[in-house]
C-alpha positions in Angstrom: -14.5 4.3 -10.3 -12.9 5.6 -13.4 -12.2 3.6 -16.5 -9.3 1.2 -16.4 -6.0 2.9 -17.3 -7.0 6.4 -16.1 -3.8 8.3 -15.4 -4.6 12.0 -14.6 -2.0 14.6 -15.3 0.3 15.6 -12.5 -1.0 19.1 -12.1 -1.7 19.2 -8.4 1.0 20.1 -5.9 -0.9 18.4 -3.0 -0.5 14.7 -2.3 1.5 12.1 -4.1 2.4 12.3 -7.8 4.5 10.3 -10.2 6.0 11.6 -13.4 7.1 9.3 -16.1 8.2 6.5 -13.8 10.1 3.5 -15.2 11.0 0.2 -13.5 13.8 -2.1 -14.3 13.7 -5.6 -12.8 16.8 -7.6 -13.4 17.6 -6.6 -17.0 13.9 -6.3 -18.0 12.1 -3.0 -18.3 8.7 -3.7 -16.6 7.0 -0.4 -17.2 7.9 3.1 -18.4 6.3 6.6 -18.7 3.9 5.9 -15.9 2.3 9.0 -14.4 -0.5 9.6 -11.9 -1.5 12.0 -9.1 -3.2 11.1 -5.8 -4.8 13.8 -3.7 -5.8 13.5 0.0 -9.0 11.4 0.4 -8.3 9.4 -2.8 -7.4 5.8 -3.6 -5.4 4.4 -6.5 -6.3 0.9 -7.4 -3.6 -0.9 -9.5 -4.6 -3.4 -12.1 -2.9 -5.4 -14.8 -1.8 -9.0 -15.5 0.8 -10.8 -13.4 4.3 -9.4 -14.1 3.0 -6.0 -15.1 4.8 -4.3 -12.2 2.0 -3.7 -9.5 4.2 -4.9 -6.6 7.3 -3.2 -8.1 5.4 0.1 -8.3 4.2 -0.1 -4.7 7.8 -0.8 -3.6 8.9 2.3 -5.6 6.2 4.4 -3.9 7.4 3.1 -0.5 11.0 4.1 -1.3 12.0 0.4 -1.3 12.9 0.1 -5.0 15.0 2.4 -7.1 13.5 4.6 -9.9 14.9 3.6 -13.2 13.5 6.9 -14.6 11.1 9.6 -13.6 10.2 11.4 -10.4 8.1 10.8 -7.4 6.8 13.9 -5.7 5.2 14.7 -2.4 3.3 18.0 -2.3 5.3 19.0 -5.3 8.7 18.2 -3.8 10.8 15.2 -5.0 10.8 12.5 -2.3 14.5 11.7 -2.9 15.4 15.1 -1.3 14.4 13.5 2.1 13.9 9.7 1.8 13.5 9.3 5.6 10.7 11.8 5.8 8.9 10.0 3.0 9.2 6.6 4.7 7.9 8.2 7.9 4.7 9.4 6.2 3.6 6.0 4.9 2.7 2.5 5.9 3.5 -0.4 3.6 2.1 -3.9 3.7 3.5 -6.3 1.1 2.6 -9.8 -0.1 4.4 -11.3 2.9 2.8 -10.9 6.3 6.2 -10.3 7.9 5.0 -12.0 11.1 7.5 -13.5 13.5 6.1 -16.9 14.5 7.9 -17.1 17.9 6.4 -13.8 19.0 2.8 -13.3 20.2 0.4 -11.2 18.2 1.0 -8.2 20.6 4.7 -8.7 20.6 4.8 -8.6 16.8 3.0 -5.2 16.9 5.3 -3.9 19.6 8.3 -4.8 17.5 6.8 -3.0 14.5 5.8 0.0 16.6 9.4 0.3 18.0 10.6 0.9 14.4 8.3 3.8 13.7 7.7 5.4 17.1 4.1 4.2 17.2 2.0 2.5 19.8 -1.5 1.4 20.5 -1.0 -2.3 20.0 -4.2 -3.4 21.7 -6.3 -0.9 19.8 -4.7 -2.1 16.5 -5.4 -5.7 17.4 -9.0 -4.9 18.3 -9.5 -3.1 15.0 -8.6 -6.2 13.1 -10.6 -8.5 15.4 -7.6 -10.1 17.1 -8.0 -8.8 20.6 -8.7 -12.2 22.0 -5.5 -13.6 20.4 -3.2 -10.9 21.7 -1.1 -13.3 23.8 -1.1 -16.2 21.4 2.2 -17.0 19.6 1.8 -16.2 15.9 2.8 -19.8 15.0 -0.7 -20.9 16.2 -2.5 -18.3 14.1 -4.2 -19.3 10.8 -3.1 -17.8 7.5 -6.0 -15.3 7.6 -5.3 -14.3 11.2 -1.6 -13.8 10.3 -2.7 -11.6 7.4 -4.9 -9.6 9.7 -2.0 -9.2 12.1 0.2 -7.9 9.3 -2.5 -5.4 8.4 -2.9 -4.3 12.0 0.4 -2.4 11.7 -1.5 0.2 9.7 -3.1 1.4 12.9 0.1 1.7 15.0 0.7 5.3 14.0 -1.2 7.9 12.0 0.3 8.3 8.5 -1.3 9.8 5.4 -0.3 7.2 2.9 -1.1 3.5 2.9 0.5 1.2 0.3 -1.1 -2.3 0.2 -0.2 -5.3 -2.0 -3.1 -7.7 -2.2 -4.4 -6.8 1.3 -7.4 -9.2 1.1 -5.2 -12.2 0.5 -6.3 -15.0 2.9 -9.1 -13.0 4.4 -12.6 -14.4 4.8 -15.7 -12.3 3.9 -16.0 -10.8 7.4 -12.4 -9.8 7.5 -12.6 -8.3 4.0 -15.6 -6.2 5.2 -13.7 -5.0 8.2 -10.7 -4.1 6.0 -13.0 -2.2 3.6 -14.4 -0.2 6.5 -11.0 0.7 7.7 -9.9 1.8 4.2 -13.0 3.9 3.9 -12.3 5.6 7.3 -8.8 6.4 6.2 -10.1 8.1 3.1 -12.7 10.0 5.0 -9.9 11.3 7.2 -8.1 12.7 4.1 -5.7 9.8 3.9 -4.4 8.3 0.7 -4.3 4.7 -0.4 -2.5 2.9 -3.3 -3.2 -0.8 -3.5 -3.2 -3.8 -5.8 -6.1 -6.2 -5.3 -8.1 -8.7 -7.3 -11.1 -8.2 -5.0 -13.4 -5.3 -5.8 -13.5 -2.9 -2.8 -15.7 -0.2 -4.4 -13.9 2.6 -2.5 -15.2 6.1 -2.8 -13.0 8.6 -4.8 -10.9 5.9 -6.4 -9.2 5.7 -9.7 -7.9 2.7 -11.5 -4.4 2.6 -13.0 -3.9 -0.2 -15.5 -0.1 -1.0 -15.6 -0.5 -2.9 -18.9 -0.8 0.5 -20.6 2.7 1.3 -19.6 4.5 -1.8 -20.7 7.4 -1.2 -23.0 5.9 -3.3 -25.8 2.6 -1.4 -25.6 4.4 1.9 -25.4 6.5 1.2 -28.5 3.5 0.1 -30.6 
């Protein structure tokens, strides 16, 4: 892994790139002049203190939050030229598991799959070690099982870009190992990952982006 704060120049036209991004939350500028490039087969690990904008940046990359400034590019083309195409090429798992308690584990995945034209619910459940709980209502699942169910949506359809906000939250050691293996497979298949985590995952071909380097106070110093 590269040194904290590494932000390579956006010279490549392949993959995901950010140029001088800025984020405004409420009336507060969270970060500015943030740039990076992410090529197929690479991971971007976001670091920084609470409030530095890790979750906000992931939402921006997912097309869920407006860009206060800067550009987001996919293969050299601004993503805002076709926002729907950009959303179709990514899977986003945020802090919240987004699990419906009244639905079974399989029904939750079926609902998610229907939104993106995916499928393979049973395979996704098996990948996250939830096959035996497929027909159990989510209200009976533990916090860790619900988190694994939320992560199972990653496997409903093949997309090149995974965006994950604290994916290890609530996972025990075995589940963390399974997640790490899944992330490694995605990278081996030329996928891309951007994630915020406090648990070292030691992913191959990863770079660390320290958002504290792009805070307005730091930038003005």
